[in-house]
VEXNUBA-643875 format. One record per residue: residue number from 1; chain; x, y, z of N, C-alpha, C, O, CB in turn. Coordinates in steps of 0.001 Angstrom, whole numbers. Glycine has a CB too. Example, Ala and Ser with C-alpha at 12.3 -4.5 7.8 and 13.67 -1.06 7.14 Angstrom:
2
n:chain:nxx:nyy:nzz:caxx:cayy:cazz:cxx:cyy:czz:oxx:oyy:ozz:cbxx:cbyy:cbzz
1:A:13190:-5690:7800:12300:-4500:7800:13200:-3300:7800:14236:-3319:8465:11308:-4473:9046 .
2:A:12850:-2250:7080:13670:-1060:7140:12900:30:7870:13409:1138:8039:14084:-598:5725 .
***
This chain:
111
n:chain:nxx:nyy:nzz:caxx:cayy:cazz:cxx:cyy:czz:oxx:oyy:ozz:cbxx:cbyy:cbzz
1:A:72670:8150:89748:73121:7606:88402:74571:8472:88710:74855:9545:89243:72010:8047:86783 .
2:A:75600:6918:87791:76823:7016:88500:77273:8564:86774:76443:8946:85950:78013:4820:88758 .
3:A:78406:8900:86837:78917:9674:86228:80361:9193:86082:81114:9338:87045:78664:10843:86754 .
4:A:80907:8505:84700:81407:7494:85080:82489:7986:84072:82502:7452:82963:80622:6120:85060 .
5:A:83723:9307:84465:84509:9675:83267:86162:9086:82484:86831:9794:83238:84640:10998:83634 .
6:A:86742:8709:82017:87629:8147:81570:88953:9572:82091:88696:10695:81655:87217:7671:79864 .
7:A:90542:9375:83172:90650:10387:83293:92206:9914:83229:93093:10766:83160:89874:11105:84343 .
8:A:92475:8659:83253:93731:8253:83041:94034:6652:82172:93075:6000:81760:94273:8289:84490 .
9:A:95539:6149:81975:95321:5117:82092:96312:4123:83107:97513:4141:82839:95205:4872:80887 .
10:A:95982:3497:83941:97086:2815:84875:98258:2518:84648:98852:2129:85654:96828:1805:85253 .
11:A:99171:2557:83212:100069:2678:82617:100833:4048:83216:101966:4091:83693:99648:2584:81291 .
12:A:99737:5326:83028:99998:5979:83719:100174:6684:85115:100309:7854:85473:99804:6109:83318 .
13:A:100097:5094:85938:100384:5398:87799:100771:4493:88231:100223:3413:88454:99279:5712:88843 .
14:A:102065:4945:88444:102941:3470:89449:102554:2827:90647:101726:3682:90962:104301:3817:90034 .
15:A:102490:2005:91565:101469:2317:92954:103025:3485:93749:104251:3482:93637:100848:131:94291 .
16:A:102066:4257:94452:103298:5274:95053:102874:6535:94453:103521:7457:94949:105024:4888:94564 .
17:A:102252:6828:93800:102126:7544:92893:100937:8342:92525:99994:7766:91982:102428:6916:92139 .
18:A:100876:9924:92824:99406:10573:92578:99956:11511:91581:100952:12233:91551:98518:11367:93989 .
19:A:98842:11229:90660:98447:12647:89269:97154:13295:89761:96004:12952:90034:97991:11941:87295 .
20:A:98048:14611:89736:96240:15405:89714:95646:15714:88151:96207:16160:87150:96252:17327:90597 .
21:A:94308:15290:88398:92857:15155:86887:92309:16157:87433:92442:16573:88584:91489:13593:86624 .
22:A:91382:16733:86179:90432:17345:86476:89573:17381:85522:89824:17633:84344:90702:18351:86874 .
23:A:88060:17020:86201:87559:15975:85240:85358:16860:86192:84863:16865:87319:88549:13392:85778 .
24:A:85051:17216:85223:83569:17825:84962:83736:18805:86589:83058:18695:87611:81910:16261:84841 .
25:A:84976:19795:86273:84894:21220:87271:85802:20637:88278:86636:21420:88731:83181:21770:88019 .
26:A:85815:19459:88712:86483:18978:89874:88234:18694:89755:88979:18276:88869:85689:17624:90219 .
27:A:88402:19166:91147:90282:18851:90643:90362:17669:91190:90227:17745:92412:91754:19935:91340 .
28:A:90569:16314:90694:91454:15467:91824:92871:15096:92209:93505:15159:91156:91136:14453:91750 .
29:A:93469:14835:92930:93920:13554:93406:94007:11786:93188:93606:10870:93906:93476:13701:94194 .
30:A:94779:11795:91748:94367:10587:91882:95489:9423:92006:96095:9145:90971:93524:10414:90822 .
31:A:95779:8789:93077:96167:7985:94210:96919:6715:93416:96509:6723:92256:94770:7540:95216 .
32:A:97549:5996:93557:97776:4433:93572:98042:4103:94394:98800:4988:94791:98507:3829:92936 .
33:A:97991:2829:95660:98461:3018:96809:99672:2112:95876:99761:1867:94673:97570:2549:98349 .
34:A:100753:1672:97383:101748:514:97569:101146:-982:96482:101761:-1687:95682:101744:100:99536 .
35:A:100250:-985:96766:99309:-2360:96929:98943:-2551:95243:98927:-3557:94535:97604:-2080:98122 .
36:A:98702:-1318:94994:98176:-1093:93536:96499:-1045:93040:95914:-1371:92007:98810:-2265:92769 .
37:A:96020:-380:94529:95059:-8:94705:94585:1732:93965:95260:2719:94260:95108:-277:96075 .
38:A:93540:1817:93155:93598:3084:92661:92678:4465:93500:91506:4148:93295:93112:2821:91201 .
39:A:92670:5319:94023:91796:5932:94112:91456:7402:94070:92511:8036:94107:91574:5524:94814 .
40:A:90249:8317:93998:90348:9675:93470:89886:10611:94528:88664:10756:94569:89529:9859:92178 .
41:A:90374:11075:95127:90393:12167:96188:90413:13323:95970:91297:13777:95244:91247:12148:96909 .
42:A:89231:14328:96656:89670:16025:96271:90653:16503:97169:90959:16452:98360:88393:17181:96415 .
43:A:91238:17287:95434:92303:17668:95096:93519:18809:96315:94696:19103:96108:91755:18264:93807 .
44:A:92681:19174:97445:92745:20336:98790:92995:19689:99591:92396:18626:99426:91598:21180:99313 .
45:A:93972:19673:101037:94191:19609:101631:92797:20584:102026:92273:21576:101520:95423:19580:101683 .
46:A:92533:19759:103157:91585:19911:103923:91876:21165:105362:91007:21717:106038:91321:18395:104298 .
47:A:93193:21289:105454:94144:22677:107043:94634:23342:106568:95147:24245:107229:95420:22388:108231 .
48:A:94819:23321:104848:95680:24401:103998:95368:24228:102338:95778:23227:101750:97468:24120:104302 .
49:A:94486:25460:101521:94086:24885:100422:95383:24287:99672:96043:25309:99861:93289:25888:99629 .
50:A:96105:23613:99108:97053:23322:98806:96604:22121:98190:95535:21633:98559:97941:23386:99707 .
51:A:97591:21339:96894:97528:20334:96521:97646:19089:96715:98495:18442:96101:97813:20456:96089 .
52:A:97028:18675:97375:97547:17504:97769:98308:16341:96800:98977:15440:97304:96503:16999:98349 .
53:A:98069:16518:94998:98403:15516:94205:100429:15752:94224:101353:15039:93833:97400:15759:92515 .
54:A:100333:17514:95089:102022:17290:95352:102118:16376:96283:103228:16362:96814:102911:18558:95886 .
55:A:101428:15666:96650:101472:15168:98444:102715:13498:98067:103247:13224:96992:98970:14480:99348 .
56:A:102784:12924:99042:103976:11807:98722:102355:10487:99537:101373:10719:100242:106306:12151:100072 .
57:A:102798:9498:99038:101637:7899:98909:102542:7192:99857:103616:6698:99512:101423:6801:97001 .
58:A:102077:7165:101029:102747:5724:101407:101536:5154:102094:100586:5787:102554:104233:5748:102489 .
59:A:101760:3634:102086:100814:3020:102306:99920:2670:101779:99998:1854:100860:100526:3265:102842 .
60:A:98050:3514:102474:97509:3406:101956:96975:4987:102551:95818:5091:102958:97051:2141:101873 .
61:A:97751:5979:102560:97647:7432:103101:98551:8381:101756:99617:8130:101194:98537:7540:104959 .
62:A:97813:9243:101630:98501:10354:100682:98439:11509:102110:97536:11879:102862:97362:10899:98869 .
63:A:100150:11858:101965:100493:13106:103103:100677:14574:102522:101671:14835:101844:101984:12782:103903 .
64:A:100023:15219:102707:100208:16988:102010:101221:16568:102354:101514:15580:103028:99580:18669:102517 .
65:A:102107:17743:101636:104098:18061:100882:103620:19335:102582:103838:18984:103741:104613:19315:97966 .
66:A:103033:20606:102214:102767:21587:103272:103075:21093:104902:104262:21126:105227:101214:21968:103090 .
67:A:102377:20773:105636:102813:20693:107233:102586:19267:107285:102362:18983:108462:101857:21643:108485 .
68:A:102537:18142:106486:102160:16956:106859:100736:15848:107450:100815:14732:107964:102883:17062:107493 .
69:A:99920:16400:107238:98386:16230:107177:98293:14828:106365:98290:14969:105142:97535:17615:106338 .
70:A:98225:13656:106792:98215:12653:106260:96263:12221:106369:95608:12226:107412:99463:11711:107038 .
71:A:95709:11876:104893:94943:12065:104238:94670:9458:104271:95771:8912:104192:95648:13464:102654 .
72:A:93421:8415:104368:92949:7625:104184:93149:7322:102466:92007:7353:102007:91815:7834:104834 .
73:A:93769:7148:101765:93316:6919:100346:91570:6342:100351:90644:6813:99690:94481:5655:99620 .
74:A:91541:5479:101080:90014:4853:100562:88351:5660:101374:87178:5627:101002:90097:2836:101153 .
75:A:88834:6122:102230:88380:7350:102800:87872:8180:103283:86920:8459:104012:88328:7640:102718 .
76:A:89004:8747:102537:89799:10666:103446:89871:11086:104658:90360:12152:105034:89079:12052:103192 .
77:A:89428:10330:105241:89514:10661:106638:90816:11167:107094:91595:10214:107047:89181:9539:107411 .
78:A:91335:12083:107459:92639:12697:108095:93491:11911:109260:93558:12215:110451:92210:14041:108728 .
79:A:93999:11031:108714:95425:10393:110021:95929:10757:110641:96283:10024:111565:96469:9965:109938 .
80:A:96381:12229:110628:97344:13044:111193:97421:14871:110601:97558:15550:109583:98732:12161:110847 .
81:A:97142:15009:112667:97390:16638:112022:98214:17217:111337:99162:16535:110947:97518:17460:112725 .
82:A:98166:18500:110986:97748:19175:111925:95061:19065:110795:94129:19798:111127:99348:21363:111986 .
83:A:95030:18136:109911:94015:18247:109115:93154:17646:110247:93493:16635:110861:94111:17565:107641 .
84:A:91835:18443:110522:90840:17535:111172:89820:16999:110166:89349:15904:110473:90091:18279:112313 .
85:A:89429:17489:109148:88157:17384:108179:88620:16130:107403:89776:15883:107747:87845:18840:107090 .
86:A:88218:15340:106591:87908:14940:105873:87869:14795:104496:86780:14359:104123:87491:15023:106193 .
87:A:88793:15037:103460:88538:15595:101876:87962:14372:101571:88216:13357:102220:89933:16087:100772 .
88:A:86816:14414:100142:85747:13628:99601:86883:12983:98494:87746:13271:97665:84222:14577:98971 .
89:A:86062:11720:99268:86830:10380:97867:85765:10491:97252:84802:11022:97805:87273:8414:98186 .
90:A:85695:10049:96058:85163:9461:94680:85668:8168:93892:86788:7996:93410:85357:10475:93750 .
91:A:84297:7077:93872:84357:5657:93140:85159:6187:92255:85396:7358:91960:82999:4874:92520 .
92:A:85775:4607:91643:86777:4511:90832:86803:3099:90527:86855:2119:91272:87982:5054:91360 .
93:A:86741:3246:88819:86918:2116:88046:87935:1603:87109:88561:2508:86557:86083:2111:87498 .
94:A:88300:316:86748:89579:272:85865:89018:-813:85050:88549:-1913:85340:91146:-63:86626 .
95:A:89174:-279:84110:88357:-1484:82955:90363:-1883:82307:91358:-1294:81884:86621:-294:81051 .
96:A:89710:-3713:82773:90583:-4426:83050:91376:-5016:81411:92417:-5640:81204:89874:-5472:84064 .
97:A:90536:-4583:80673:90948:-4817:79129:92135:-3831:78634:93150:-4155:78016:89586:-4533:78122 .
98:A:91760:-2608:79046:92552:-1271:78607:93201:-526:79520:94307:-16:79340:91749:-327:78025 .
99:A:92460:-438:80626:93386:-187:81646:92644:1282:82309:92730:1789:83427:95088:-40:80966 .
100:A:91851:1706:80997:91265:2548:81629:90780:3195:83060:89988:2561:83758:90730:2365:81197 .
101:A:91155:4159:83373:90789:4379:85299:90320:5396:84862:90904:6349:84347:92031:4572:86786 .
102:A:88513:5128:85175:87457:6345:85749:86484:6927:86707:86130:6099:87546:86898:6455:85225 .
103:A:86184:7578:86780:85817:8230:88125:84571:8667:88347:84732:9864:88110:86540:9293:88389 .
104:A:83127:8512:88714:82441:8748:88940:82418:10053:90269:82525:10066:91496:82052:7647:88868 .
105:A:82218:11041:89185:81121:12595:90129:80298:13077:90046:80263:14281:89790:81285:13723:90273 .
106:A:79045:12189:90265:78112:12296:90656:78019:12716:92338:77787:13741:92980:77623:11236:90191 .
107:A:78215:11854:92518:79185:12173:94395:80174:11484:95061:80528:10338:94785:78323:12021:95675 .
108:A:80648:12218:95985:81671:11535:96753:80959:10861:97554:79807:11043:97948:82654:12307:97441 .
109:A:82341:9401:97963:81657:8284:98743:80806:9169:99664:80895:10396:99700:82731:7191:99594 .
110:A:79800:8269:100557:79944:8950:102072:80710:8140:102687:80727:6921:102521:78654:9151:102970 .
111:A:81677:9039:103754:82405:8414:105037:81826:8314:106039:82381:7834:107027:83422:8970:105477 .
***
């Protein structure tokens, strides 16, 4: 059963930006790709335990600020070394009437 939690408003997250949020004890990097899509990823780089929310969005990837690992925003798969393991990705929904961004924390999306 989905557990949708409101975490931010679309107005708080411009294309190309990342926002750190915590919901249900899960730290997430909420990222808006350059096409306007919103993604929720675990906020920890799998290469070195640092916050991905401090990184940069480029296209549909999130680049870790420390060593340059890049992760696909939709799947969490690493696209650039040194990271070799994926990060968890969670389902996102946006209420079109309010712009409220909600994240399903019941389980990560299978990779």
